[in-house]
N, C-alpha and C positions, 0 to 999 in steps of 0.2 A: 587652530582644528575647526574643520567644517563636515556635520554629517550630513550625509543624505535619507530624503524621509522618504519611506513609500506609505500613500495611507490611499485606503478603502473605505466607503464610506456610502454605500446607496442613495439613503436619505438627500447627501448633497452632491450625490450623482459624481462620487471620484470614486477609480482606478485607478491603483499602484499611480495614482499622484506622485510627482517629484517634486518635492523641494528640496533649502538647504537650511541647517541650523547650524548657529552659532556656537561656537562653545566660548565658555572665561576658566580663570583657573582653579581647581580646584583649594588652594589655598584660603580662597574669601568662605566666611563662612557658611556653612550648607549643613542645617540642621533635621529640617522640616522635609516634607512627601520626599523622600528621596530612594531613588533605584538603586542599590550597588551593582555593579557587578564586578567581577573576580576572574581576572583569566590566566591568570597562572591558578586557580583549582580547574580540575577540565575531567571529564568523565567518559562517558561512550564516544566512540567514532561511528559515525554514519558511513553508510553505504547507498542511500540513495532513497530518493521519492519517483512514486510512480502509480502506473494503472494496468489495468488487462485488457490484453487481446483476446475477446473473445469472438466467439462466429458469427455472436449479430454484432459486435462492434465493426466488426469487417465484413457484415453484410450494409451496414451502413455506410463505413466508408466507400463502398462500391459503388454505391448514386452517386457520389460528389464526380465533377469534372476535375480533370487535371489542375487544372487552375484551385480548386479549394483544396483536393488532396494536398497540394502541397502547403499551402493556410495549415490546414489541417495540424501539421506532420511539424511546420512551424511554433505553431500556436502548442503546443505541446513541450515538443522537443529540443529546441533554439535555448541560449540563452535568453533571449526577450521575452521567451514564453514561459512555459512549467519548467524548464530545463528537466525534466523528467532521466533520471539515469538505471530506471530497474524496471523490469514489468512480470506480469504474472502470467501464464497459456493455461490453458487446462485441458488435461489429457484426454480426448475423445471431447464426449458433447458433457453439454451442463444443462442448467433450466436457459444460460443465454445461448442456444443454441437453436438453428430453424426446425429439430427435430435430433430425435435420442442417435447415436452412433457408435460405436468402437470400432478399434483395428482390426479386429479378429474375432474370427465364428468360429473357429477349429483348434480344437487342445493344444496339436501339434505348431500351433502359430502361424502355421505354412501360408497361410494369406496375410500372412500380415503387412498392413498399410496404411497411408495418411492422408490419401487420396483427397479427402473429403474435408482437410484440413487445407488441401491445394485452391479450394473451392474460390473462399472466401480471407479464412484467417492469416492463413502464410502470406498471401499480395501483401496484403495491409502490413503484415509483421516487416516484408522484405523491403517494403520501401522506406520504411526508418530506419534501419539497421543500414541500407545505403548510405544515409546521414548520418547515424551518428552512433553506436554502439551503447548495446545495452547489456546489462546482466541481465538475466533472464531465471524466474522461480515457475515450475512446473506444477497444479496439482491435479491427482484424478478425482471426479465424480464418482464414479463407481468402474470397480472392472466389468470386465463384459460379462452378457448376461447368463453363459453356462457356467463361468467359475463361480455364483452365486449360489448361496444355499433356498433365493427364493426363486433364484432364475431369471431374474427379475431387475432391469438395471436403476427402476424406480423402485419407490416405499424401502430405501431400507436395504435390509437383508443384510449378510453376510458374505465374505470369500469364503468359500469351505476350503477346509484345511487342507484336502487332496489339490488344491492348486496354490496352496502360497508360492509354489517353485515358478508355476506357471506365470505368475501373476510377474512375480520379481522379473524373469525374463520377457517378458511383454512391457514393461517399462524398461529397463537396457535396450530394447527394439526402439521404442519409440524417442531414448534419446541417441543414438545410433541414426536414426529415419532422419531427425532434423539435423544430425551434423553432416550428415549428405547434401541437405540443404544447404551447408554453410552456417549452421545456426547451433550456438552452444547449450548448453544448459546449465547455468550455474547450480543452480540449488532443485529440491523435491521435497515436498512435502509427501505421508505417508498417502494422506485420505484428505479430502477437505469435511470440514464438520462428521466427523465420526462420531458424534453423538446427537444425532441427529435422522429420524425416518423423516423425508421430504417428499412431496407428489412430485417434485422432479428426482434426476441423478442420485442417488446418493447408498451408503453401505455403510455399516455399524462395526466397531473397533473398540471392544474394551479397552484398558489401558495394559492390560497384561499382554493382548493381543497385534496392540499396536506395536508397543516395544520390543515383542518377539519379532514381527515381519522385519521391522526395518534392523535389528542386528543379527540377526539367524539368515536370512533369505535377500532382502535384498541391499545391503550392504556387501554381505560378499558376494553376493550374483557382481556388484559393480566393481568388489574388485579384480575377479577373477574378467572381467570383459575391460579392464583398464579406463575407466569411467570415474572421474572424477569432482562427478557433479555430488553436491551435500545434500545430506538427509534433516531435514524439520520432520516434529511431529506435534502432534494437536491440531491445529489450523481450525481449532473454532472458537466457540465467545470465550470471554476475557474473567469470566465469573468463579471457572475453573481449569484455570489458565496454572497458578501454581500447585494445586493440585494433582492436576495429570502430570505438571514438571515432576513433582516426588516421586508419585507411580512408574512415572517412564523412567528415572533416569537416577534408577538407585543401584544399578554393578558397572563396576569399570568398563564390561564389554558394551553397555550400552551407553557410557558416556562417551565411549572411544567411535562407534559408530553414527551418532547422530550427533549434529552440528550446531542446532536449535531449536527454537519455539515458533510454532508463529500462532497465531491469533485473528479474529475477528472482533468484532465493536458492537453488536448488537442487542447488548444488553447491560448498557449503561458504563459508569467509567473506571470502574474496578483498577485504578492506576494504583493501588497499594497493591494487588496481584502480579503486577508488572514487577513492581519495584523488589518483591520478596522475591522472584522470579528471579532477576537479576543476581539480588542478593547473593541467593543461595548456588547460581550458576553464573559467577560471573564470564565464564570461558561459553558462555552461550551466545549465539546470535537470537534476539529477538526483533519477527517482523511481525509487522499488523499487515495483514495482506488482505483482506479486505473490508468493505466501509461504504454504506449508500444511506442516502434519505429517500422516503416516500414521493412517488412522483407529482408534486403541488401542482399541477396546469400553471405554473411561472404566476402562482399568489405572489406579490410583493412582497406580502408580510412572511409569508412563507419562506422564500427567500434567501431575505435577512437572518431566520431562525436557522433555514439547510446552514448557511456558511458561519453561523456562529458555530452550531455543534459541530462541524470539521474543526473548525478552528480550535475552539477549545478540547476535542478529542486530541486531534494535534499533537497542543501543546502540554498533557497530561501524560502521553504516552510516549513523548520525546523527554521530558523532565523523568520520567521512570525508568529510562534506559534503552529504550528501543534502538533499533539499529538503523531500519529501514521502515517507510510507509508506504501503502501501497494502497490505492484507492478500488474502485473496480471498474465499472467499462467503460473505456476510454471515449466511447461513441456510440450512440441510440437514435433509434426516430425518435420524431415527435410522440410517438407513445407511449416511450418507454421501452422498449423491443428493440425487437423481436423477441419473443419467448413464449417457449413452447409450452410452458404452464399456465401461462397470463402474469408473472410473478415479476412487474411491471415495477420501474423504479427509475428515478433521476442518475443520469448523469452531468458531468462538470460540462460537457458539451453534448448539445440532440439537435438532430436533423431538422429543418424548418417543416410542414406538413407536405408540401409540393418535392419538399430531398434537392432541391435544388442547391442548400448552404444552408448553415449551419449557425445556433444561437452559443453562447456564453453562459451559462448558469452564475447565481455568484458566490455556488462554491468555488467555481475556478479561478476565481479571484482569491479569496480567501485559502486555497490551497499555495497560490501562487505566492504569498508574504513567506512562506516556509521554502520552496523546491526551488524557487528561484535565485534563493540566496545564502542555503544554506546549504554547502556543498558537497561532494562524495570527498571524504577523507577528512571531514571538516570533526570537529570535538565540541563535545557539550561541555559550557564552563558556568562556572558557579554564579547568583543573585543575591540578594535581599531586596526586598520590598518593602511598603511601607502600610500597605492593603491590599488584600486580597481582593481587589473592585477590580485592580487589574491586572490579569494572567498575563504572564508570560515567559518567554526560555528565552536564552542567549547561548549562541555558537561563536568557536573562536575556526573558518576557515585556513588551510594548507596554506594560503599564501597573508595568512595573520592579519584579515581582516576579521573585524568584530560583528555578530549578525547580534540584533535584537528585535523578537515579537512582543508587540503590544496590542493583548486584546481585550474592548471593553463591551461588554457582553447589556451594562445598565444602562439608566433612562438618563443617568445623572452625567456630567463631564468630571475629569478629576484631571487635575495639577499634577503633573512630578518632575524632580529634578534629577535627572539621569548620572550618576556618576561613576566614572572610571578610571582608575590609575592617576592621575593629577588635572584631570580635565572634568568640568560639569556643563551638561549643558539642560536649559529649563523649556519645557515644553508644554502643552494642550493634549490632552486624548479626550476627545468627543465620545459620546455616548454612542452606543453602537459603531463604532468603528475600529477597524484592526487596524495597526503599524508599524513597520518593519524599518530599524536604525541600521543603516551601515556605516561602520567607519573605519 
C-alpha cells in the first residue's frame, strides 16, 4: 500500500507538498516511536469546516474582478482548495460591517427587509451557492435598538422582556427572507457572545434568559411557521462552555428545543470543557463558530505562530468531540477590515493593498490540512502515540479512506512509525511542520 503525504513547512517553502510513503507489513517487529490508528473505534460525525460571510468579507470580495472572484471561490470551496461545506452569517450588522444596521425599526416589523445584505454579503454568498451547496449557520449580534433596554445596538444591553416574541418573529422573518432568495438557514444561535459588553453590536443574556428565549419563544415560533432551522446556544468562549450547557439544558423542554452548543476560541484551549460537554450531552451538536488571530502585518515568524495556533486548536477541538469548525471572516482588506470599530484581525485570505488581488496567509494552508481531507459525514477514530510532542487526530471518511493529521510545534524533528491494521509506515515529522496522511 502507498500512503499520500501532504506537508506544509513554511521554512522549507512547502505548502501542501504531495509525496508518497511506502508501507511494510506490521508483522515485522515495531515497538518504538509508534503511533497506532484504530479505525474500528469511532466517535463523533463531522458536519464540516468553513468560515463567515460578513459584510466586510462581501465588500472585500466586491473589489476583485470576475476572474479573481472565481479563483477565490475555488480556493475556499473546491476539493482542491479548502473544500468548505458550512458557513456562518451575521443577522444584521456585526463589528465586521461597514456600519451598524438592523432590518426593522418598527415594533410591528412592517418595514422588515434585508436590502442591506443585498449590497455586499448576499452577492458573495450567492456566487458560492451557484457552485456548491453549503450548510449555513446564522448568528445575531444584537436585536434592533428599539427592542433593547439601552436603546443601542452597541455596548451590551439586554432584550427588553416585552419584545421577546417580537424578536422571535424578527428572526423567523429573516429566515423566510433568505429562503425567498433561495437560501436555507440550517442552524441559528440565539446570540453572538451573550456574556460580553462590546464596543460593537452586542447583547447580554443570562443562562436563564437565553434558555427561556430559545425554548419558550424562538422554538415555538419556528414550529408555528414551519421553519426547520435548528437552535444552538452560547456561541461564546470555551472557558464557560460546560457550565453554560449545564445551566441551560436542565429540563426536557430545553433539551427538545435546543440542538447544540456553539463556542469561540478566544480564551485558550479548554479542550476538557468541550469533552465534558460532549460526554454530558452526547446527542447535542458542538460547533466551533468563530476564531481568528490578531493582525500580524505578515511578519513571517508570527505567520508560523498563527498557523500553529489554528492547527493546535482544531486538533484539540476535534479530539474533544466537535462536529464542525468555522473560522471567522473569509476575506478582508489588507488592513484586516473594514471594521466600523477598527477591531481588525487576520483572515486566511486578504486583499493586496491595491485590492486587485489577494494573498493567502499561512493559516489558509494549516486549515486545509483538515478541511481538504476530513469530509462531511466522516467519523473520528481512535489513536495512541508515543509522545505528546506530536499532536494528531485521525478520521475515517465515508468512502473508507483514513486521514491522519500530524503537527509538530517544536524545534525538534520526530521520527514515528504509523501502524494501522496490518501495515506500518516509517517517516520523519520535521520541526514546525504539519502533515496530512491519506490512506
